[in-house]
N, C-alpha and C positions, 0 to 999 in steps of 0.2 A: 681559386674558385671554390674548391672543396672546403677550405678553411672558412670562407665566407658562409657557406651553407651550414657548416657545423656551428658557427657562431650564432646564426639566425635560429637554428633549432634550439640551441641552449636558451636563447632569449625567449622563444615561444614557450618552452617548458616551464619557465619561471613566471609566465603571465598569469594573472588572475583569470577566472572563468569569464568574467565580464569582458576583459580585454581580448581573450581568445575568441569570444563570440563576435566581437567587433571586427577582428582580423578575418574571421570566417565569412562575415557578411561582405567585406570589401574584396578579399582575395581568397575565395573558397578553395581554389585549386592548390594554393600554397599549403593549406591545411591537409587536403586530401592526399597530395603527393607525399607528404611527410607524416602521415597518420601514425604509423608504428613508432617512429622516432619520438614524436611529441607525447604520445599517450601510453607508451609501453610501461611506465612506472605507475600510472594511475588511469587505467582504462575506464573506470566509472565516469570520469569527467567528460568523455566523448559524448555521452548521452545527454548532457546538458546542452551541447551545441548541435546535436543531431538535426533538429528542425531547420537549422540554417543550411546544413550540408545536403539534406535530403531533397531530391527532385530537381537538381540542377540539370541533369541529363540522365538517360538510361545508362550510359557508359560510366558516369561517376557513381551512380547508385550501385552498379554491378561491382565496381572497384572497391567501394566501401564494404559491401557485403562479403566480398572475397577475403578482405583483410580481417574483418571481424569474425568470420567463420573460422579462419585459420587460428585465431587467437582466443576462441571462445573459452577455453579452459583457464587461461590467464585472466580473462575478463571476469569470469565467475568467481575466481579466487579473490580478485580485487573488490568485487561487489560485496563479498562477505567480510572483507577487511575494513570496509568503510566504518569509521567511528562516528558515533553520535554524541551529542552533549551529555546525555544521560550515561552513556558508557563510561565516560571519564569520571563523572561525579559518583558513580557507583563503584569505581575502582576496577572496572574491567580493563585489563591491559591489552596492549597490542599483541603480546605473546599469547594470551588466551584467545584473542581473535584469530591469530594465525593457526592455532590448533584446530579451531572450528573450520577455518577456510581450508586447511590441508585435508581435513576429513570429509568435507561436504562439497567441495568445489565441483567435482565431477557430477554429483547428483544435481546441483543447480544448473550446470551446463546442459545436461540432458533435459531438464525441465524447460529451460528456455527454448531449446531446439524443438521440443514437442509442442509447446504452446504456439510458436511461430508457424509450425507445420499445420497444426490444427486450424489456425485462423487464416491460413494461406497468406502469411506475411513473411517479411524478411528482416534482416538485422537493421536496416535503415528505419524500420518501424518501431525501434526501441528508443524511448526518450525518458529523461528524468523529468518528472512533473512536480516534485516537491520534496521537502526534507523538513525534519523537525527534531525535537529533542530525542524522540524514540526511534524514528525510522527515516530511511531514505525511500522514496516512492518512485517506481518506474512503470511506465506504460509499455507493455510488451505485447504487440499485436492488439487484440481486444481485451487483454487481461491486465490487471493491476498487480504488480509485485511490490510488497512491502518487506524491506530487509532492514533489520536493526536490532535493538536490544529487546530483551524479554518484556512481555506485556505486564501491566499492572494487575490485570485480571487474566491469568492464564486459562482458567476454567470458568466458563460463563453459562448462564441459562440460555436455552435456545428459544427462538421466537420467529414467527413468520416474517416479522418486520426487520430481521437482521439478514443482511446479504450473506448467502450461503457460500463459503469459500471452497475452492478446490483443495487448498492446503492451508493449514494453520498450525504451525509447529515450532516449539522451542527446540533449539539445538544444544544438547547438553555436552559438557566436557568437564572433567575433574569433579564430577558428581553434582554439578549445578548448572542451570542454563545460563548462557551468556550471549546467545544470539537467537534470532527469531525470523521466520519467513512466513508470509501470508500471501496467497495468490487467490484472486477473486475476479469475477467478471467486471469489466468497465461498465459504469452506469452514467446516465446523463445528470450532470450537476448544474448548479446555477440558481439555487433558491436565493431570493432577495429579502430585504427587510420586511417587505409586505407579506412574506410567507411565514412569519413567526407563529401564526395560528396553526399552520400545518405542523410546525415543529412541536408546538404544545400538544396537538392531537396525537402525534406519535408518542410523546412522553406519556400522555394519559392512557393510551392503548396498552403500552407496556406495563404501566403502573397498575391498571385494572387486572393484569395477569400476574401480579406479584413480582414485577421486575422494576428495579430502579435504574434509570439511564442517567449516569452521573455527568455526562459530557455532551448535552444537547447543543449542537452548533449547526448553523446553516450549511457549513461546508462538510459536515459529517453525514449528510443525507443526500440521496439522489434517486432518480427515476430509473427503474429497471429497463434495460434495452431488450430483455427477453425473460422468459420464465425463470424464477428464482431457484434454479437447480444447477448444481455443478455439472458442466459438460466439457468433453474433450473429443475432438474428431467427430463432432456431431452426435455423440452418444452420451447418455446420462452416466455419470460416475456414481457408482454405489459405494460411497465413502462412509466408513464407520464414523458417526458423528462424535464419538468420544475421542477419536484420534485427531479431530479438529478442535478439541478443547471445549466442546459442548457437553453439558451435563445430561442432556437427553435428546432424543430425536424429535423432529417436528411431528405434532399430532394433528396436523391439518393439511389441506392442500396448499402447495406453494403458490405464492403470489405471481401474477402474470405481468407481462410487459406493461410499463406505464405506471406501476405502483411505486409508492415511496418506500425506500428501505434505508436502514442505518448502515453506513459504510465502515465506521470505525468501531471495532469490537472491544476497545479499551473502556474501562469504567462502566461496565454493565454488571449489575449485581442482583442476586435474589434479595427481596426486601428484608429478610431476616439476617443478612450477612453482618458479621461483627464489625467489619471495617469498610465503610462506604465513603468514597471521596466524591464530592460534587462541585461543579462550577457554580458561578452566581446565577446563571440562567436556570440550572436545575433547582436551585434553592427557591427561586421565584416561582417556577412551575409547580414545585411541591406545595407552596403556600396556596396557590390557586387551586390545585387539586384537592387539598384538604378542605378548603373553603367550599368548593362545589360539592364535595362528599358530605360535608356537614349540612349544607342546605338541602340536599337530596334526602338525607336521613330525617331532617326536621319536617319536610313536606310529607314524607311517607308516614311519619309518626302522627302528624296532624290528621291525615286522611283516615288512619286507623281509629283515631279517637273521635 
């Protein structure tokens, strides 16, 4: 009987995440009862199927919480070890990732526990909500954790339309950064194609303030769920904006709940930056912006004359 169980666990450990999710939907107790054995080598994967495991019963939630709390240090280490597509293309090795994970896993574990405590949440409230070339994205309570490779733009101009993070930091080792963590408030997303005018208005507002947003996308913006101020345990965090990678502090009142903000802090530049990368939408928006600017200048010149 024990041999059968061991064989089953070995098979589950080799399953793709899609297949594991299917097993979790059909036989969730099988996954929960063998949680440590299945995920001990790759704890980050559990957060992909957490929405399926969560809420089956108070007892199963308590059991999952107990296991994850006991293993939070290993989980944090594994989250920092997760490789992205860009990591490999930039030549960042697993050995370098391990150096970072060995040095910062305890810090990340404390952050996760503090965030959950602040938001009155538990470990079943952590889920993986996305991944890309640069980052793996996790929802931890009411906060969004981005863990991955260093940003294209590590230092950026600040603006009221940029979501103000609790933490935005490159993790250096061997004299250069090879990992990155950003923690910010969850916002309401869901702009559709009918909202491209809102997207352009955001681009224009930053452009008027001397900032070029190189990556305008519908999925990169959202509505604030509360005031755009970093908070923890219900108190405002007085964070040095330079430590967050901003060139300056905000010189205006923060935006309130319901306002649109930019979530992705990559590809944000001062207009005189020597190297600016823009997507096709940004190029089209810049053409519109320059045309509107020219028309406005022509009208003003005609009025004067």
